[in-house]
C-alpha atoms as one frame of an Amber mdcrd trajectory, in Angstrom:
protein
  -1.833 -42.796 -31.200  -4.943 -44.562 -29.324  -4.951 -41.777 -27.128  -4.648
 -39.044 -30.231  -7.478 -41.243 -32.023  -9.663 -40.677 -28.689  -8.983 -36.857
 -28.465  -9.641 -36.671 -32.431 -13.024 -38.267 -32.040 -13.962 -36.058 -29.176
 -13.107 -32.942 -31.000 -15.254 -34.052 -33.883 -18.171 -35.124 -31.872 -17.938
 -31.480 -30.322 -17.681 -29.560 -33.667 -21.150 -31.452 -34.807 -23.159 -28.845
 -33.044 -20.950 -25.575 -32.646 -23.926 -23.536 -31.546 -24.625 -25.812 -28.623
 -21.279 -26.266 -27.856 -20.964 -22.589 -27.455 -23.898 -22.225 -25.070 -22.586
 -25.060 -23.422 -19.560 -23.273 -22.618 -21.045 -19.824 -22.070 -21.618 -20.671
 -18.030 -17.722 -21.272 -18.174 -16.455 -18.459 -20.088 -18.712 -16.095 -17.729
 -17.532 -17.703 -14.759 -13.682 -17.728 -15.811 -13.554 -14.129 -17.172 -15.200
 -12.893 -13.646 -12.778 -14.727 -11.699  -9.781 -13.150 -14.183 -11.308  -9.678
 -13.896 -11.745  -9.665 -10.346  -8.146 -11.315  -9.603  -6.328  -8.833 -11.683
  -8.470  -5.910 -10.414  -7.764  -6.889  -6.832  -4.020  -7.490  -7.503  -3.762
  -4.151  -8.991  -5.460  -2.586  -5.853  -3.092  -4.375  -3.573   0.015  -3.157
  -5.647  -1.471   0.506  -5.550  -2.022   0.078  -1.893   1.791  -0.872  -1.566
   2.911   1.977  -3.559   0.995   4.110  -1.767   2.157   2.877   1.590   5.951
   3.084   0.281   5.478   6.469  -0.975   4.866   7.301   2.917   7.767   5.401
   4.318   6.718   1.494   4.673   9.772   0.920   7.155   9.105   4.529   8.856
   8.210   4.955  12.759   6.599   8.434  13.974   6.944   9.342  17.661   4.961
  12.210  18.951   4.957  13.500  22.570   2.404  11.693  24.786   0.545  12.189
  27.838   2.303  13.526  31.069   0.594  12.782  34.578   1.730  15.248  37.271
   0.109  15.004  40.620  -2.730  12.480  39.324  -3.429  15.102  36.431  -3.048
  14.233  32.915  -1.842  16.972  30.698  -2.897  15.386  27.573  -1.299  13.911
  24.566   1.506  16.074  23.103   0.850  18.848  25.899   4.584  18.981  26.396
   7.277  19.487  23.970   9.300  16.835  25.485  11.217  15.516  22.042  14.476
  17.175  21.435  17.650  16.376  19.549  19.079  14.525  22.656  16.465  12.060
  21.900  17.561  11.918  18.271  21.313  11.356  19.377  20.125   8.455  21.863
  18.243   6.790  19.081  21.128   6.571  16.531  23.620   5.613  19.256  21.510
   2.806  21.005  19.146   1.418  18.258  20.958  -1.147  15.980  17.777  -1.547
  13.837  17.475   2.244  12.950  19.104   3.396   9.862  18.169   7.180  10.011
  16.267   9.550  12.275  14.848  12.969  11.503  13.238  15.593  13.930   9.966
  17.364  12.214   8.876  21.129  13.196   5.641  21.691  11.917   4.021  25.038
  11.110   1.034  26.509   9.291   0.980  29.621   7.181   0.434  31.441   3.963
   3.219  31.373   1.193   3.676  34.238  -1.344   5.761  34.522  -4.643   4.854
  37.700  -6.641   1.256  38.281  -6.599   0.090  35.162  -5.906  -0.361  33.325
  -2.445  -1.412  29.794  -1.209  -1.743  27.932   1.862   0.045  24.683   1.771
  -0.872  21.298   3.559   2.022  21.133   5.283   5.016  23.342   5.948   7.942
  20.850   7.767  11.203  21.744   9.160  13.468  18.623   8.641  16.735  17.207
   8.842  19.202  16.316   5.867  17.863  12.379   6.137  14.511  13.227   5.825
  13.907  12.856   2.066  15.440   9.327   2.189  13.377   8.320   4.861  10.146
   9.737   3.362  11.137   8.293  -0.267  11.033  11.691  -1.974  13.058  12.283
  -4.839  14.288  15.620  -6.497  12.696  16.615  -9.587  14.988  19.857 -10.386
  17.656  21.374  -7.889  19.264  19.835  -5.150  18.240  18.413  -1.491  18.734
  20.175   1.759  22.223  19.081   2.842  23.560  18.790   6.566  25.637  22.348
   6.370  22.458  24.018   5.819  20.525  22.495   8.704  23.610  23.376  10.965
  23.572  26.747  10.040  19.724  27.162   9.853  19.881  28.403   6.092  16.702
  29.785   4.792  16.423  27.363   1.688  13.432  25.012   1.047  12.190  22.563
  -1.068   8.663  22.755  -2.710   6.125  20.227  -4.156   4.666  19.734  -7.616
   1.314  21.293  -6.377   2.812  24.558  -5.079   4.796  25.068  -8.370   1.636
  24.462 -10.471  -0.426  26.926  -8.061   2.211  29.838  -7.753   4.727  29.788
 -10.608   2.604  28.938 -13.954   5.129  26.694 -15.732   8.252  29.051 -14.247
  11.030  27.278 -12.980  11.033  28.050  -9.199  14.684  27.134  -8.611  16.676
  29.911  -7.162  13.419  32.177  -6.590  12.252  33.504  -3.190   9.312  32.142
  -1.634   7.865  34.209   1.529   6.783  31.787   4.204   5.107  34.104   7.198
   7.200  37.306   5.845  10.584  35.464   6.080  12.059  34.817   2.435  13.182
  31.569   1.758  15.095  30.488  -1.165  13.781  27.487  -3.378  16.801  25.140
  -4.127  14.890  22.168  -5.293  11.369  20.794  -6.758  10.207  17.350  -5.385
   9.163  14.585  -7.546   5.234  14.422  -7.839   3.929  11.367  -5.611   0.096
  12.410  -5.994  -2.546  11.531  -3.172  -1.620   9.239  -0.287  -4.088   6.334
   0.363  -5.985   8.662   2.797  -6.712  10.934  -0.197  -4.061  13.883   1.337
  -1.924  15.687  -1.425   1.353  14.723  -0.684   2.533  17.552  -3.385   1.301
  20.073  -1.535   4.137  20.652   0.807   7.086  22.957   1.727  10.254  21.255
   3.153  13.195  23.581   4.602  15.819  22.742   7.600  14.219  22.242  11.042
  16.566  24.805  12.466  15.590  27.666  10.422  11.646  27.038  10.768  12.073
  26.453  14.659  14.050  29.645  14.982  12.616  32.036  12.134   8.928  30.587
  11.645   8.081  29.067  15.092  10.320  30.417  17.804  13.289  28.550  19.560
  11.646  27.641  22.850  12.391  28.018  26.350  11.134  29.489  29.761  12.097
  32.381  31.358  15.952  32.615  32.025  17.700  34.776  34.240  21.196  36.115
  32.976  24.146  35.414  35.646  25.242  38.736  35.117  22.102  40.852  35.830
  18.334  40.321  37.450  16.798  41.208  34.247  14.369  38.205  32.871  14.227
  37.471  29.377  10.779  35.637  28.363  10.604  33.597  25.375   7.833  31.895
  23.545   7.789  28.224  24.770   6.577  27.121  28.222   8.654  23.781  28.403
  11.352  23.411  31.217  13.765  20.431  31.753  12.176  19.948  35.222   8.863
  19.634  33.896   9.544  17.461  31.040  11.577  14.914  32.776  11.346  12.993
  36.100  14.569  14.546  37.496  15.023  18.320  37.784  18.105  18.347  35.779
  18.517  21.353  33.551  19.228  20.267  29.935  18.151  23.847  28.254  20.821
  26.385  28.130  19.789  30.060  28.318  18.654  31.472  24.767  20.900  34.176
  23.375  19.970  37.132  21.526  20.334  35.408  18.380  17.455  34.047  15.936
  19.179  30.508  15.896  17.888  28.240  18.592  20.271  25.824  20.364  20.458
  23.055  18.106  21.579  20.537  20.706  18.298  21.133  23.096  15.670  22.781
  20.625  12.260  21.098  21.101  10.852  19.282  18.140   7.347  18.464  17.288
   7.919  14.757  16.441  10.389  12.516  15.107  10.384  10.066  12.028  12.414
   7.056  12.343  13.495   4.595   9.393  14.249   0.985  10.172  16.881  -0.818
   8.391  14.299  -3.114   6.806  10.714  -4.034   7.304  11.497  -7.123   9.102
  13.511  -5.023  11.779  10.482  -2.692  12.143   9.055  -4.171  15.299  12.260
  -4.719  16.781  13.288  -0.814  16.132   9.934   0.027  17.896  11.200  -1.795
  20.758  14.669  -0.069  20.891  13.298   3.437  20.148  11.004   2.991  23.132
  13.912   2.089  25.407  15.934   4.470  24.248  13.425   7.292  24.557  12.601
   5.972  28.265  16.216   6.238  29.362  16.748   9.726  27.582  13.719  10.872
  29.353  14.828   9.285  32.647  11.427   7.589  33.261  11.084   4.913  36.138
  10.038   1.357  35.272   6.552   2.176  36.881   5.865   5.158  34.816   4.043
   5.149  31.467   5.912   6.396  28.250   5.593  10.483  27.933   5.567   9.607
  24.109   3.582   7.899  21.430   5.131   5.568  18.593   3.013   4.467  15.836
   4.102   2.572  12.492   2.451   2.493   9.023   2.459  -1.589   9.414  -0.954
  -1.628  11.412  -2.618   0.604   9.018  -1.154  -1.253   5.849  -1.930  -4.695
   7.301  -5.670  -3.319   8.009  -5.987  -2.061   4.781  -4.403  -5.270   2.877
  -6.623  -7.569   4.890  -9.642  -5.594   4.008  -8.721  -5.661   0.071  -8.074
  -9.451   0.229 -11.385  -9.882   2.333 -13.345  -8.126  -0.554 -11.590  -9.607
  -3.322 -12.291 -13.089  -1.774 -15.905 -12.242  -1.295 -16.309 -11.322  -5.060
 -14.442 -14.488  -5.985 -16.990 -16.712  -4.293 -19.378 -15.131  -6.180 -17.646
 -15.688  -9.479 -17.206 -19.651  -8.464 -20.931 -19.704  -8.359 -20.855 -19.004
 -12.045 -18.521 -21.815 -12.600 -20.574 -24.160 -10.736 -23.558 -23.307 -12.766
 -21.528 -23.420 -16.142 -20.551 -26.959 -14.690 -24.043 -28.195 -14.336 -24.895
 -26.854 -17.923 -22.213 -28.955 -19.153 -23.271 -32.052 -17.146 -26.976 -31.545
 -18.660 -25.464 -31.171 -21.959 -23.292 -34.216 -21.945 -26.243 -36.474 -20.637
 -28.364 -35.230 -23.540 -25.238 -35.934 -25.845 -25.308 -39.669 -24.115 -28.902
 -40.071 -25.147 -28.526 -38.842 -28.633 -25.353 -41.050 -29.196 -26.625 -44.300
 -27.590 -26.740 -46.378 -30.899 -23.216 -44.891 -31.786 -22.162 -46.154 -28.127
 -23.589 -49.869 -28.802 -22.179 -49.622 -32.185 -18.646 -49.125 -30.421 -19.071
 -51.637 -27.901 -20.341 -54.025 -30.352 -16.907 -53.644 -32.523 -14.763 -54.453
 -29.260 -14.707 -50.733 -27.217 -14.478 -51.419 -23.804 -16.485 -49.397 -21.170
 -13.171 -47.739 -20.252 -12.768 -46.686 -23.790 -16.473 -45.055 -23.520 -15.664
 -43.593 -20.464 -12.358 -41.853 -21.501 -14.123 -40.424 -24.698 -17.004 -38.588
 -22.977 -14.828 -37.403 -20.296 -12.120 -35.979 -22.668 -15.289 -34.469 -24.650
 -16.263 -32.813 -21.394 -12.671 -31.612 -20.697 -12.122 -30.276 -23.881 -15.271
 -28.143 -23.743 -14.261 -26.847 -20.387 -10.892 -25.759 -21.481 -12.154 -24.348
 -24.473 -14.288 -22.127 -22.461 -11.850 -21.445 -19.852  -9.533 -19.938 -22.731
 -12.182 -17.927 -24.136 -12.802 -16.562 -20.417  -9.199 -15.919 -19.819  -9.296
 -13.451 -22.850 -12.621 -11.996 -21.969 -11.603 -11.448 -18.538  -8.192 -10.065
 -19.253  -9.952  -7.521 -21.980 -12.600  -6.685 -19.287 -10.050  -5.675 -16.536
  -8.027  -3.575 -19.417 -11.101  -1.892 -20.208 -11.909  -1.069 -16.534  -8.270
   0.151 -16.427  -8.635   2.581 -19.412 -12.204   3.889 -18.956 -12.644   4.035
 -14.965  -9.029   4.371 -14.151  -9.077   1.378 -11.899  -5.505  -0.122 -10.971
  -4.932  -3.361 -12.818  -2.006  -6.003 -12.545  -1.673  -9.015 -14.709  -1.862
 -12.136 -12.667  -0.257 -15.269 -14.236  -1.412 -17.217 -11.223  -4.979 -16.468
 -11.923  -4.777 -17.537 -15.593  -3.050 -20.749 -14.312  -5.629 -21.381 -11.838
  -8.270 -20.706 -14.319  -7.239 -23.480 -16.522  -6.681 -25.896 -13.593 -10.342
 -25.099 -12.460 -11.565 -25.409 -16.168 -10.142 -28.594 -16.225 -11.366 -29.656
 -12.830 -14.835 -28.514 -13.620 -14.893 -30.818 -16.794 -13.723 -33.832 -14.754
 -16.278 -33.361 -12.049 -19.292 -32.745 -13.900 -18.194 -34.724 -16.971 -17.666
 -37.828 -15.096 -21.126 -38.783 -14.274 -22.363 -38.595 -17.944 -19.397 -40.729
 -19.162 -19.892 -43.335 -16.596 -23.461 -43.718 -17.827 -22.550 -43.948 -21.074
 -19.936 -46.582 -20.032 -22.469 -48.504 -18.435 -24.920 -49.051 -21.301 -25.928
 -52.601 -22.467 -24.591 -52.795 -26.140 -27.792 -54.796 -27.184 -29.925 -52.095
 -25.609 -27.947 -49.521 -27.013 -28.471 -50.973 -30.502 -32.267 -51.433 -30.059
 -32.498 -47.607 -28.908 -34.467 -45.442 -31.515
C-alpha cells in the first residue's frame, strides 16, 4: 500500500501540469517513434530480401564452364562447353549433401503466338527437378516430367509476364507457342514471382525440357565425326571434343546420328544448378561438387578448375549486412532524440524540485525520509518516460503502416522493438530522473520550509 501511495502521488503531481508534461514527453515520443518505425521498416526490408533470395533459391549452387589454359594460353571463362550429363550423374552419385541437380541450356529468340511476338528475358531448357530447385510453383496446368525430358518433347512452361503480353487474359494451357520457328505446346503457367532483388523480371521466362531446347533450338553439339562405313565427314554446329575438354584424350562423345535428338548422356549443357539438402550443408555441398567435377573432368591436383561455382549465400550475406548497417546507423540517430528527450526530462524535473521545495520540506517535517523523497521523484520521472514510450510506440507503428500503404515500403511488426522501447523509456527515466530526485532528497527540511 505504501508503494501504491507513492505511485498515486507521483501521477497526481504529473497531472497538475498536463501541458508541461506533454511537452516534456515530446522528445521521448519522437525518439521512440523513430526507433519503432526504423526497426519495423528495417525488419521488413530484411524479410523482403530473404523472400527475394528464397525465390531465386537460397540453397542453390550454380556451376558454369570456367577458364581453360592450353599451352600457356587462356581460352577465357566459358570458352569451352565442358559441362555434360556425366557431371550431373557424378554429382548425384558422389555428393551426399546434394538433393537435386538440373542442367540448363539457354537460348535467345522471339516467341510468337497468333499475331503477337515477344522477346522473353530467358528461354531455358531444364530437367524435371528444376522447378523444385528454383522454387517455382505451377499456377495452371502441369509441370515438366522426366518422360518428357527423356524423349525431348516439345512442351514448355511460361511465366506470368508472357501470359500478360501475348494472351490477353486467354488461358494459354494447351496452346502452341512458336519459339525460333519451332512450335512448343504450353502445358503450364508458372505462379508469379515478380522482380528479384536485382530488378530482373523473373516471370518473363520460358522453361522447356533441356533435351528439346538443345536439339531443336541450339543444336546437339559435336565435332566432325567420320563414319566407320564411309569416308564422308559430317560436321555439326559445336566445336567441342573430348580431348580438348578433358586432360586425357578419352573420347566421351559418340558420333551424332541424323536424328534431331542429341545423345542425352553426353550432350553439352550451358550450366548446372545444384540444390543442397539444407542451408547448413551449402558450403559442404560446394566442396563435394567441386571434388566431383574435378574427378569427372580428370583434372590433376596441380591443374586449376575448369569450372566456376557460385552460391547465393555470398550475395545474400552482403546485402543483409548492408541493410543492417544502414538500419543501425539510422537507429543511432534515433537514439540521439532519446538522449535529447532525456535531457528535457531532467530539466523539467529540476524545475519541479525547485517549485515544490516547500512541499518537500513539509513531507520531511512530518516524517518522510530522504529515500521516500528520492523514490517519489524517481517514480515521477519513470512514469513520464513510460507514458512517452507508449505514445511513441503507437506513433511509430502508425508511421510504419503509413509508409507501407502510401510508399509501398515493406514493413514487419517487431515485438522486440516494442519491448526494447519500453525498457529504454524506463532506463531514460531512471538515468535522467535520478539527479533531480537525489537533489530533492538532499534538501534540508528547515531550509526547504523557509523557501519562498
